C-alpha positions in Angstrom: 42.2 -224.1 -6.8 40.0 -227.2 -7.4 37.6 -226.9 -10.4 34.4 -228.0 -8.6 32.1 -228.0 -11.5 32.7 -227.9 -15.3 29.4 -228.2 -17.1 30.6 -228.7 -20.6 30.5 -232.2 -22.2 32.3 -231.4 -25.5 29.1 -231.2 -27.6 28.1 -228.0 -29.5 26.8 -225.2 -27.4 23.0 -225.2 -27.1 20.4 -223.8 -24.7 19.0 -226.7 -22.6 17.3 -226.9 -19.2 20.0 -229.5 -18.2 18.2 -230.6 -15.1 19.6 -233.5 -13.0 18.0 -235.0 -9.9 20.0 -234.5 -6.7 19.2 -238.1 -5.6 20.0 -237.6 -1.9 22.8 -235.1 -2.4 22.5 -231.8 -0.5 21.1 -228.8 -2.3 23.6 -226.7 -0.4 27.3 -226.6 -1.2 29.6 -225.7 1.7 33.4 -225.3 1.3 36.4 -223.4 2.5 34.9 -220.1 1.1 32.3 -220.1 3.8 33.6 -217.4 6.2 34.8 -215.1 3.4 31.6 -215.3 1.3 29.3 -214.8 4.3 31.3 -211.7 5.3 30.9 -210.4 1.7 27.1 -211.0 1.9 27.0 -209.0 5.1 28.9 -206.2 3.5 26.6 -206.1 0.5 23.5 -206.2 2.6 24.8 -203.3 4.5 26.0 -201.2 1.5 23.5 -202.3 -1.2 20.5 -203.8 0.5 18.0 -202.4 -1.9 20.0 -204.0 -4.8 20.4 -207.5 -3.3 17.2 -208.0 -1.3 13.5 -207.7 -2.4 10.2 -209.1 -1.4 6.5 -208.8 -2.4 3.5 -208.8 -0.2 2.2 -212.0 1.3 5.5 -213.9 1.3 6.4 -213.9 5.0 5.1 -217.4 5.7 7.0 -218.9 2.7 10.2 -217.0 3.7 9.9 -218.5 7.2 9.5 -221.9 5.7 12.7 -221.4 3.6 14.6 -220.4 6.8 13.4 -223.5 8.5 14.3 -225.7 5.5 17.8 -224.2 5.4 18.4 -224.8 9.1 17.2 -228.4 8.8 19.4 -229.1 5.8 22.5 -227.7 7.6 21.7 -229.8 10.6 21.2 -233.0 8.5 24.1 -232.6 6.0 26.5 -229.9 7.1 27.0 -230.3 10.8 30.5 -228.7 10.5 28.8 -225.4 10.0 27.4 -223.5 13.0 25.8 -220.5 11.4 25.7 -217.4 13.5 22.2 -215.9 13.5 22.2 -212.5 15.3 18.9 -212.4 17.1 17.0 -209.2 16.4 19.7 -207.8 14.1 18.1 -209.1 10.9 14.3 -209.2 10.9 13.7 -210.8 7.5 13.7 -214.7 7.6 14.9 -214.9 4.0 18.0 -212.7 4.7 18.6 -214.7 7.9 18.6 -217.9 5.8 20.9 -216.4 3.1 23.4 -215.4 5.8 23.7 -219.1 6.8 24.7 -220.4 3.4 26.8 -219.6 0.4 23.9 -219.8 -1.9 21.6 -216.9 -3.0 18.0 -217.7 -2.3 15.0 -216.9 -4.6 11.3 -217.6 -3.9 9.3 -218.3 -7.1 5.5 -218.2 -6.5 2.7 -219.3 -8.8 0.4 -216.5 -10.0 -2.1 -215.9 -12.8 0.9 -214.9 -15.0 2.8 -218.1 -14.2 5.6 -218.2 -11.7 6.9 -214.9 -10.5 10.0 -213.9 -8.6 8.2 -213.1 -5.3 11.2 -212.6 -3.0 15.0 -212.9 -3.2 18.3 -212.3 -1.5 20.7 -212.4 -4.4 24.1 -211.0 -3.3 26.1 -212.5 -6.1 24.2 -211.9 -9.4 25.8 -212.5 -12.8 25.0 -209.6 -15.0 21.4 -208.9 -13.9 19.6 -206.5 -11.6 17.3 -207.9 -8.9 15.2 -204.7 -8.7 14.2 -205.2 -12.4 13.1 -208.8 -11.9 11.1 -208.8 -8.6 7.4 -209.4 -9.1 7.9 -210.3 -12.8 7.0 -213.7 -14.4 9.7 -216.0 -15.7 9.4 -215.2 -19.4 9.9 -211.6 -18.6 12.9 -212.4 -16.4 14.4 -214.5 -19.1 13.8 -212.0 -22.0 17.4 -210.8 -22.1 18.8 -214.3 -22.8 19.0 -214.7 -26.6 16.6 -217.4 -27.8 15.7 -218.8 -24.3 12.0 -218.0 -24.3 11.6 -219.3 -27.9 13.4 -222.5 -27.2 12.7 -223.2 -23.5 9.9 -220.9 -22.3 7.1 -223.4 -22.5 9.2 -226.4 -21.1 10.4 -224.2 -18.2 6.8 -223.2 -17.4 5.7 -226.8 -17.6 8.5 -228.0 -15.3 7.6 -225.5 -12.7 4.0 -226.5 -12.7 4.8 -230.2 -12.5 7.6 -230.1 -9.9 6.6 -232.5 -7.1 7.3 -231.8 -3.4 10.3 -233.8 -2.3 12.1 -233.7 -5.7 15.2 -231.6 -5.9 17.0 -230.9 -9.1 20.2 -229.0 -10.1 21.4 -227.3 -13.3 24.4 -225.2 -14.3 25.2 -221.9 -16.2 28.7 -220.8 -17.1 30.5 -217.8 -18.6 33.9 -216.1 -18.9 34.5 -212.8 -17.2 37.2 -210.3 -16.5 36.7 -210.3 -12.7 36.3 -212.9 -10.0 34.1 -210.6 -7.9 31.0 -212.4 -6.7 28.9 -209.3 -6.9 28.5 -208.6 -10.6 25.1 -207.0 -11.2 24.0 -205.8 -14.6 24.5 -202.1 -13.8 28.1 -202.8 -12.7 29.0 -205.0 -15.7 27.4 -202.5 -18.2 29.6 -199.6 -17.0 32.8 -201.7 -16.7 35.3 -200.7 -19.3 37.5 -203.1 -21.2 40.5 -204.0 -19.1 43.4 -202.9 -21.2 45.8 -204.7 -18.9 44.6 -208.1 -20.1 47.1 -209.3 -22.7 48.2 -212.6 -24.2 50.8 -213.2 -21.5 48.3 -212.8 -18.6 44.9 -213.7 -20.0 45.0 -217.1 -18.2 45.2 -215.4 -14.8 42.8 -212.5 -15.5 39.9 -214.2 -17.2 37.6 -216.3 -14.9 35.4 -219.2 -15.7 32.3 -218.5 -13.6 29.8 -221.3 -12.9 26.3 -221.0 -11.3 25.1 -224.2 -9.6 21.3 -223.8 -9.4 18.9 -226.0 -7.5 15.1 -226.0 -7.4 12.6 -227.7 -5.1 9.0 -227.1 -4.2 8.2 -226.1 -0.7 6.0 -228.7 1.0 2.3 -228.5 0.3 2.5 -225.2 -1.5 2.8 -223.4 -4.9 6.1 -222.0 -3.9 9.5 -223.0 -5.3 12.9 -222.4 -3.8 15.5 -221.6 -6.3 19.1 -221.4 -5.1 22.3 -220.1 -6.9 25.9 -220.7 -5.8 28.9 -219.1 -7.7 32.2 -220.9 -8.4 35.2 -219.1 -10.0 38.3 -220.5 -11.5 40.9 -218.8 -13.6 41.2 -219.8 -17.3 44.7 -221.1 -16.4 43.2 -223.4 -13.8 40.6 -224.7 -16.3 43.4 -225.5 -18.8 45.4 -227.7 -16.4 43.1 -230.4 -17.8 43.4 -230.4 -21.6 40.1 -232.1 -21.9 38.5 -229.1 -20.2 40.4 -226.7 -22.5 39.2 -228.6 -25.6 35.6 -228.6 -24.4 35.6 -225.0 -23.6 37.1 -224.0 -26.9 34.5 -226.1 -28.8 31.7 -224.5 -26.7 32.9 -221.0 -27.6 33.4 -221.9 -31.3 29.8 -223.3 -31.6 28.1 -220.5 -29.6 26.0 -218.0 -31.6 27.0 -214.3 -31.8 24.0 -213.2 -29.8 24.9 -215.5 -26.9 28.5 -214.4 -27.1 27.5 -210.8 -26.8 25.1 -211.6 -23.9 28.0 -213.3 -22.1 30.3 -210.3 -22.7 32.7 -212.5 -24.7 33.6 -210.3 -27.6 35.7 -208.0 -25.3 38.3 -210.7 -24.9 37.3 -213.5 -27.2 40.4 -213.4 -29.5 42.7 -213.5 -26.5 40.7 -216.4 -24.9 40.6 -218.4 -28.1 44.3 -217.9 -28.7 45.1 -219.0 -25.1 43.0 -222.2 -25.4 44.5 -223.0 -28.8 48.0 -222.6 -27.3 47.1 -224.8 -24.4 46.1 -227.6 -26.8 49.3 -227.5 -28.9 
């Protein structure tokens, strides 16, 4: 499978905002996973709706605006997609929008406590629980990430306040996990035992490099920001086809602090991963 995004440049691991302007590129990413991932979203909304969708009061107008924005973006830049919207079957406009695209959709709204997570349809979380985040300000949301608030809390708040309508930006997160499942909430990951079947001879096929492509944009003439998240998975073996990627990943792991390694669940398989990368480079 193609490695679509690989957000490591070979420098030491560090927490950064890493924002880049989209400059005319779409904030949506459509590929051959479309039908499969939309079907998975529908399943999760049926089986775990209270885990993957949440909203606070007074957001309906903004959610309708997001739905319209998604439809306009698809019409302008992704005409190959004809999303099926079942009239009357799904009353919430944010969920309707989320079922048209591969991204998860989050509404951030300005409040007296800063920007809060006001509504979201997040079917594919990476180690966090939506029900614990809804209605909370960003610094509370980011509290579990080691060092993030101390290093980036103020710059993130400032960026959100100053983001101009019409400007779209993207950033990336990455991690290594023992599953390529898209739905990996915190409660699922915290109860997942170490996979004893992962050994030196198969770690390349059983560990997955998971990338989040995130985009942000302000809704027109409002204090609301749309935050999108799209997941991409590649096996460790696919990453190491390119030795430059293997070298950069190994360096990133070697320069990552122990708290961040624990946050990303790396200690479970770190020795196996490191040995695999070192073998790939010899």
